[in-house]
Kinemage of the C-alpha trace (Angstrom):
@kinemage 1
@onewidth
@group {chain A} dominant
@subgroup {mainchain}
@vectorlist {calphas} color= white
{ca met a 1} P -45.247 -31.736 -15.568
{ca asp a 2} L -44.011 -30.055 -18.748
{ca ile a 3} L -43.604 -26.303 -18.325
{ca asn a 4} L -44.087 -25.769 -22.054
{ca arg a 5} L -47.601 -27.232 -21.828
{ca tyr a 6} L -48.554 -25.157 -18.828
{ca thr a 7} L -50.845 -22.149 -19.243
{ca pro a 8} L -49.967 -19.442 -16.690
{ca ser a 9} L -52.492 -17.265 -14.890
{ca tyr a 10} L -49.777 -14.838 -13.685
{ca gly a 11} L -50.836 -15.121 -10.091
{ca val a 12} L -50.023 -17.085 -6.944
{ca asn a 13} L -52.179 -17.420 -3.868
{ca lys a 14} L -49.328 -16.780 -1.439
{ca lys a 15} L -47.896 -13.694 0.218
{ca his a 16} L -44.448 -14.753 1.429
{ca met a 17} L -41.404 -16.492 -0.042
{ca leu a 18} L -39.096 -18.121 2.484
{ca arg a 19} L -38.197 -21.321 0.587
{ca leu a 20} L -39.241 -23.130 -2.592
{ca ala a 21} L -40.585 -26.100 -0.624
{ca asp a 22} L -43.618 -23.939 0.215
{ca phe a 23} L -44.663 -23.678 -3.444
{ca ser a 24} L -46.283 -26.194 -5.778
{ca thr a 25} L -44.878 -26.996 -9.212
{ca glu a 26} L -47.620 -24.877 -10.767
{ca glu a 27} L -46.711 -21.925 -8.572
{ca leu a 28} L -43.043 -22.248 -9.513
{ca phe a 29} L -44.100 -22.218 -13.169
{ca glu a 30} L -46.051 -19.010 -12.492
{ca phe a 31} L -42.861 -17.334 -11.259
{ca leu a 32} L -40.920 -18.637 -14.258
{ca tyr a 33} L -43.496 -17.401 -16.780
{ca ala a 34} L -43.659 -14.044 -14.990
{ca thr a 35} L -39.855 -13.825 -15.235
{ca lys a 36} L -40.086 -14.535 -18.952
{ca ala a 37} L -42.677 -11.768 -19.329
{ca met a 38} L -40.567 -9.300 -17.329
{ca lys a 39} L -37.525 -10.014 -19.463
{ca ala a 40} L -39.503 -9.603 -22.694
{ca lys a 41} L -40.909 -6.267 -21.532
{ca ser a 42} L -37.435 -5.111 -20.538
{ca ala a 43} L -36.036 -6.063 -23.950
{ca ala a 44} L -38.865 -4.151 -25.644
{ca his a 45} L -38.307 -1.120 -23.353
{ca glu a 46} L -41.907 -1.366 -22.174
{ca ser a 47} L -42.849 0.295 -18.902
{ca thr a 48} L -44.112 -2.103 -16.207
{ca glu a 49} L -45.146 0.041 -13.256
{ca ile a 50} L -46.916 -2.710 -11.336
{ca leu a 51} L -45.538 -1.366 -8.056
{ca lys a 52} L -46.168 2.309 -8.738
{ca gly a 53} L -45.969 4.153 -5.444
{ca val a 54} L -45.233 0.990 -3.436
{ca ser a 55} L -42.367 0.971 -0.939
{ca val a 56} L -40.199 -2.107 -0.396
{ca ala a 57} L -37.987 -2.334 2.693
{ca leu a 58} L -34.630 -4.146 2.516
{ca leu a 59} L -33.329 -5.644 5.769
{ca phe a 60} L -29.886 -7.087 5.041
{ca gly a 61} L -27.875 -8.833 7.731
{ca asp a 62} L -24.832 -9.327 5.508
{ca thr a 63} L -23.177 -7.760 2.498
{ca ser a 64} L -24.515 -8.014 -1.039
{ca ile a 65} L -23.671 -6.617 -4.455
{ca arg a 66} L -25.687 -8.307 -7.219
{ca thr a 67} L -28.782 -9.057 -5.139
{ca arg a 68} L -28.987 -5.529 -3.769
{ca ala a 69} L -28.413 -4.018 -7.209
{ca ala a 70} L -31.081 -6.259 -8.778
{ca leu a 71} L -33.552 -5.362 -6.039
{ca glu a 72} L -33.000 -1.620 -6.094
{ca ile a 73} L -32.995 -1.395 -9.887
{ca gly a 74} L -35.900 -3.820 -10.253
{ca ile a 75} L -38.095 -2.024 -7.719
{ca arg a 76} L -37.533 1.275 -9.502
{ca gln a 77} L -38.267 -0.280 -12.881
{ca leu a 78} L -41.580 -1.504 -11.463
{ca gly a 79} L -42.425 2.025 -10.321
{ca gly a 80} L -41.772 1.461 -6.623
{ca tyr a 81} L -39.068 2.672 -4.302
{ca cys a 82} L -36.952 0.968 -1.679
{ca val a 83} L -35.842 1.825 1.831
{ca asn a 84} L -32.639 0.305 3.197
{ca leu a 85} L -32.812 -0.753 6.840
{ca pro a 86} L -29.509 -1.387 8.632
{ca tyr a 87} L -29.360 -4.629 10.589
{ca ser a 88} L -26.573 -5.713 12.885
{ca glu a 89} L -26.022 -7.943 15.866
{ca ser a 90} L -25.182 -4.848 17.911
{ca asp a 91} L -28.721 -3.558 17.267
{ca met a 92} L -30.140 -6.828 18.566
{ca leu a 93} L -27.865 -6.829 21.609
{ca ala a 94} L -28.981 -3.267 22.369
{ca gly a 95} L -32.530 -4.524 22.788
{ca glu a 96} L -33.966 -4.129 19.268
{ca asn a 97} L -36.777 -6.569 18.632
{ca ile a 98} L -37.202 -7.895 15.102
{ca lys a 99} L -40.922 -8.532 15.501
{ca asp a 100} L -41.401 -4.928 16.578
{ca ile a 101} L -39.535 -3.769 13.477
{ca val a 102} L -41.754 -5.858 11.189
{ca ser a 103} L -44.935 -4.772 12.943
{ca val a 104} L -44.056 -1.094 12.592
{ca ile a 105} L -43.020 -1.480 8.945
{ca ser a 106} L -46.433 -3.057 8.317
{ca arg a 107} L -48.054 0.075 9.719
{ca tyr a 108} L -45.913 2.247 7.456
{ca gly a 109} L -47.670 0.646 4.489
{ca ala a 110} L -44.672 -1.111 2.944
{ca gly a 111} L -45.566 -3.693 0.327
{ca ala a 112} L -42.751 -6.079 1.146
{ca leu a 113} L -39.818 -6.683 3.437
{ca val a 114} L -36.933 -8.363 1.625
{ca thr a 115} L -34.393 -9.913 3.972
{ca arg a 116} L -30.875 -11.272 3.715
{ca gly a 117} L -28.952 -13.214 6.338
{ca ile a 118} L -31.941 -13.667 8.671
{ca asn a 119} L -32.424 -17.237 9.891
{ca his a 120} L -35.470 -19.285 8.967
{ca asn a 121} L -37.023 -19.405 12.438
{ca glu a 122} L -36.945 -15.625 12.699
{ca leu a 123} L -38.476 -15.312 9.229
{ca asn a 124} L -41.379 -17.506 10.305
{ca glu a 125} L -41.918 -15.114 13.194
{ca phe a 126} L -41.810 -12.206 10.750
{ca cys a 127} L -44.650 -13.768 8.771
{ca lys a 128} L -46.828 -14.102 11.885
{ca val a 129} L -46.745 -10.352 12.564
{ca ser a 130} L -46.351 -9.029 9.036
{ca asp a 131} L -49.997 -8.009 8.556
{ca gly a 132} L -50.157 -6.969 4.874
{ca val a 133} L -46.417 -7.028 4.199
{ca ser a 134} L -44.882 -9.774 2.072
{ca ile a 135} L -41.774 -11.318 3.643
{ca ile a 136} L -39.234 -12.365 1.000
{ca asn a 137} L -36.052 -14.219 1.890
{ca ser a 138} L -33.426 -13.244 -0.675
{ca thr a 139} L -30.891 -15.537 0.987
{ca asn a 140} L -29.802 -16.960 4.299
{ca arg a 141} L -27.696 -19.913 5.417
{ca glu a 142} L -30.551 -22.343 4.783
{ca tyr a 143} L -32.278 -21.251 1.579
{ca val a 144} L -31.852 -18.975 -1.409
{ca pro a 145} L -35.192 -19.280 -3.242
{ca ala a 146} L -34.993 -16.352 -5.675
{ca gln a 147} L -31.552 -17.444 -6.895
{ca ala a 148} L -32.832 -20.973 -7.531
{ca leu a 149} L -35.790 -19.585 -9.503
{ca cys a 150} L -33.377 -17.432 -11.509
{ca asp a 151} L -31.210 -20.485 -12.239
{ca ile a 152} L -34.138 -22.661 -13.289
{ca phe a 153} L -35.416 -19.887 -15.553
{ca thr a 154} L -31.950 -19.635 -17.131
{ca ile a 155} L -31.964 -23.387 -17.776
{ca trp a 156} L -35.411 -23.169 -19.384
{ca glu a 157} L -34.307 -20.207 -21.487
{ca lys a 158} L -31.124 -21.942 -22.661
{ca lys a 159} L -32.401 -25.488 -23.099
{ca gly a 160} L -35.997 -24.796 -24.122
{ca lys a 161} L -37.372 -27.229 -21.557
{ca leu a 162} L -36.978 -28.465 -17.972
{ca glu a 163} L -38.616 -31.880 -17.817
{ca gly a 164} L -36.147 -34.704 -18.319
{ca leu a 165} L -32.976 -32.625 -18.109
{ca lys a 166} L -30.214 -33.783 -15.761
{ca leu a 167} L -28.954 -31.226 -13.257
{ca ala a 168} L -25.742 -32.066 -11.410
{ca tyr a 169} L -24.705 -30.085 -8.336
{ca val a 170} L -21.084 -30.465 -7.228
{ca gly a 171} L -19.356 -29.139 -4.089
{ca lys a 172} L -20.630 -27.899 -0.724
{ca gly a 173} L -24.180 -28.928 0.039
{ca gly a 174} L -25.233 -25.531 1.359
{ca his a 175} L -28.187 -23.218 0.803
{ca asn a 176} L -27.785 -23.071 -2.973
{ca ala a 177} L -27.842 -26.858 -3.188
{ca ala a 178} L -30.889 -27.071 -0.898
{ca ser a 179} L -32.929 -24.615 -2.960
{ca leu a 180} L -31.769 -25.734 -6.389
{ca ile a 181} L -32.429 -29.455 -5.918
{ca met a 182} L -35.886 -28.660 -4.545
{ca gly a 183} L -36.741 -26.429 -7.484
{ca gly a 184} L -35.174 -28.775 -10.002
{ca ile a 185} L -36.962 -31.908 -8.825
{ca lys a 186} L -40.309 -30.085 -8.586
{ca cys a 187} L -39.895 -28.862 -12.170
{ca gly a 188} L -39.319 -32.356 -13.512
{ca met a 189} L -35.549 -32.489 -13.751
{ca glu a 190} L -33.335 -35.413 -12.845
{ca val a 191} L -31.063 -34.254 -10.025
{ca ser a 192} L -27.709 -35.545 -8.802
{ca leu a 193} L -25.594 -34.186 -5.958
{ca ala a 194} L -21.907 -34.793 -5.209
{ca ser a 195} L -20.381 -33.541 -1.952
{ca pro a 196} L -17.720 -34.769 0.450
{ca glu a 197} L -19.097 -36.130 3.715
{ca lys a 198} L -17.926 -33.118 5.735
{ca phe a 199} L -19.890 -30.755 3.478
{ca ala a 200} L -22.907 -32.957 2.773
{ca ile a 201} L -26.335 -31.393 2.350
{ca asn a 202} L -28.570 -31.136 5.415
{ca pro a 203} L -30.406 -34.507 5.538
{ca glu a 204} L -33.697 -32.714 6.244
{ca his a 205} L -33.356 -30.657 3.060
{ca leu a 206} L -32.621 -33.809 1.075
{ca lys a 207} L -35.565 -35.653 2.612
{ca asn a 208} L -37.901 -32.761 1.782
{ca ala a 209} L -36.782 -32.683 -1.854
{ca glu a 210} L -37.039 -36.459 -2.249
{ca gln a 211} L -40.784 -36.253 -1.608
{ca tyr a 212} L -41.037 -35.095 -5.218
{ca gly a 213} L -38.565 -37.444 -6.909
{ca lys a 214} L -35.424 -39.513 -6.529
{ca ile a 215} L -32.151 -37.623 -6.099
{ca phe a 216} L -28.863 -39.373 -6.778
{ca val a 217} L -26.418 -38.568 -3.972
{ca thr a 218} L -22.752 -39.544 -4.136
{ca asp a 219} L -19.289 -38.471 -3.043
{ca asn a 220} L -18.016 -39.106 -6.587
{ca pro a 221} L -18.269 -35.932 -8.716
{ca ala a 222} L -17.692 -37.758 -12.012
{ca glu a 223} L -20.625 -40.076 -11.321
{ca ala a 224} L -22.868 -37.140 -10.471
{ca val a 225} L -21.891 -35.217 -13.611
{ca arg a 226} L -22.024 -38.172 -16.019
{ca gly a 227} L -24.520 -37.333 -18.782
{ca ala a 228} L -25.598 -34.071 -17.121
{ca asp a 229} L -27.184 -31.236 -19.097
{ca ile a 230} L -26.277 -28.707 -16.396
{ca val a 231} L -23.271 -28.702 -14.057
{ca tyr a 232} L -23.599 -26.342 -11.090
{ca thr a 233} L -21.252 -25.373 -8.285
{ca asp a 234} L -21.120 -22.649 -5.661
{ca asn a 235} L -18.584 -20.520 -3.825
{ca tyr a 236} L -16.912 -22.584 -1.114
{ca gly a 237} L -16.079 -19.825 1.331
{ca tyr a 238} L -18.804 -17.194 0.920
{ca his a 239} L -20.047 -17.417 4.512
{ca asp a 240} L -17.026 -19.092 6.071
{ca thr a 241} L -13.273 -19.019 5.633
{ca leu a 242} L -11.967 -22.385 4.461
{ca ser a 243} L -8.960 -23.963 6.123
{ca glu a 244} L -6.245 -25.469 3.964
{ca ala a 245} L -7.432 -28.912 5.075
{ca asp a 246} L -10.981 -28.128 3.890
{ca lys a 247} L -9.645 -26.925 0.537
{ca glu a 248} L -7.923 -30.288 0.119
{ca ile a 249} L -11.174 -32.112 0.922
{ca leu a 250} L -13.016 -30.080 -1.718
{ca lys a 251} L -10.253 -30.160 -4.331
{ca pro a 252} L -11.619 -33.250 -6.172
{ca tyr a 253} L -14.942 -31.422 -6.584
{ca gln a 254} L -13.511 -28.539 -8.585
{ca val a 255} L -15.371 -28.058 -11.865
{ca asn a 256} L -12.722 -28.138 -14.591
{ca asn a 257} L -12.582 -29.313 -18.186
{ca thr a 258} L -11.906 -32.882 -17.099
{ca leu a 259} L -15.053 -32.984 -14.970
{ca met a 260} L -17.114 -31.196 -17.642
{ca gly a 261} L -16.014 -33.947 -20.019
{ca phe a 262} L -18.308 -36.390 -18.181
{ca ala a 263} L -21.335 -34.201 -18.950
{ca gln a 264} L -23.190 -33.823 -22.247
{ca his a 265} L -21.135 -32.098 -24.940
{ca asn a 266} L -23.501 -29.101 -24.834
{ca ala a 267} L -23.871 -28.991 -21.050
{ca leu a 268} L -24.243 -25.649 -19.330
{ca phe a 269} L -21.960 -24.580 -16.514
{ca met a 270} L -23.681 -22.531 -13.804
{ca his a 271} L -22.561 -20.647 -10.698
{ca ser a 272} L -24.488 -18.079 -8.648
{ca leu a 273} L -21.426 -15.843 -8.002
{ca pro a 274} L -19.234 -14.656 -6.436
{ca ala a 275} L -16.792 -17.231 -7.807
{ca thr a 276} L -13.236 -18.015 -6.785
{ca arg a 277} L -11.468 -19.001 -9.974
{ca gly a 278} L -8.967 -21.738 -9.307
{ca leu a 279} L -10.855 -23.066 -6.266
{ca glu a 280} L -14.368 -24.388 -6.955
{ca val a 281} L -14.075 -23.775 -10.707
{ca thr a 282} L -11.310 -23.103 -13.196
{ca ala a 283} L -11.205 -19.890 -15.204
{ca asp a 284} L -11.436 -21.694 -18.543
{ca val a 285} L -14.773 -23.229 -17.516
{ca ile a 286} L -16.479 -20.244 -15.893
{ca asp a 287} L -15.268 -17.904 -18.636
{ca gly a 288} L -15.739 -20.452 -21.419
{ca lys a 289} L -18.423 -20.941 -24.046
{ca gln a 290} L -20.474 -23.370 -21.921
{ca ser a 291} L -20.825 -20.920 -19.050
{ca ala a 292} L -24.254 -19.396 -18.372
{ca val a 293} L -23.016 -17.367 -15.404
{ca leu a 294} L -23.566 -13.913 -16.903
{ca asp a 295} L -27.032 -14.950 -18.101
{ca gln a 296} L -27.820 -15.987 -14.528
{ca gly a 297} L -26.613 -12.623 -13.304
{ca glu a 298} L -28.832 -10.778 -15.778
{ca asn a 299} L -31.849 -12.975 -15.100
{ca lys a 300} L -31.651 -12.276 -11.371
{ca leu a 301} L -33.091 -8.823 -12.106
{ca his a 302} L -36.066 -10.199 -14.038
{ca thr a 303} L -36.717 -12.975 -11.494
{ca ile a 304} L -36.733 -10.568 -8.576
{ca lys a 305} L -39.175 -8.325 -10.423
{ca ala a 306} L -41.422 -11.332 -11.075
{ca val a 307} L -41.344 -12.386 -7.417
{ca leu a 308} L -42.214 -8.881 -6.207
{ca ala a 309} L -44.970 -8.487 -8.787
{ca leu a 310} L -46.676 -11.776 -7.884
{ca leu a 311} L -46.308 -11.619 -4.097
{ca ile a 312} L -47.115 -8.003 -3.274
{ca lys a 313} L -50.883 -7.765 -3.032
């Protein structure tokens, strides 16, 4: 389906966002068009107080800089306000019950609970007791749906289309890979994935994405990147510290000028940040003219606003 021939209604008939697999292509397009509208209004300095007076609770189980900033700024720009809820394993060990937290927050009248670092099974339990509250997974070890939407919007913005483009993902097959290949294949892109066996994508995530199209999987990064319109990699050690042996395994997957040479001459380089220059990507690539990294960072704000605006009822 061609996004440029789609007519948006600026609405989705869903309340929660845990992963992109739960949304149809048309619903993903709704989020992308809403992001485009949010960015246009921001550029024109137009007020968009869709969430006027609405509270959004943030329950973060790990640290965050860009996502938290985008959420707090975006919520305020939409006229709402946020409440930060501390979450730690010590709270859970002391007898705190997550379902009780969600149930009480529902009674406080919050419009949404945005989580980070909460596993997928727990999030499903959240949804069962959430009453009127939207549960939004900003990121966990399995999925990072809002980031993938932000990335796909950035591709659309830069390339003018989605259908028929080749997206190559290189490196660890973690949560970014899982979400991005799902979103990419649903939006009509050709997707390739190169990872070493030790860091291969979860087979279940791959199987789910392949319901919507063929994904080329290889351990050869050059083959994955050949002819690509977008080359994407992710931080290798964001959740875990890499051993020297693991760094050696991943070394051939570093995105450098040699690897970019296999892609189209006008290919975009993308990375969700934080990035370790000299490890998964070289400085001349991430800071070079083909890099869309700062555009991704900016678009995270507009995407998060679009997600909140469409999901909070």
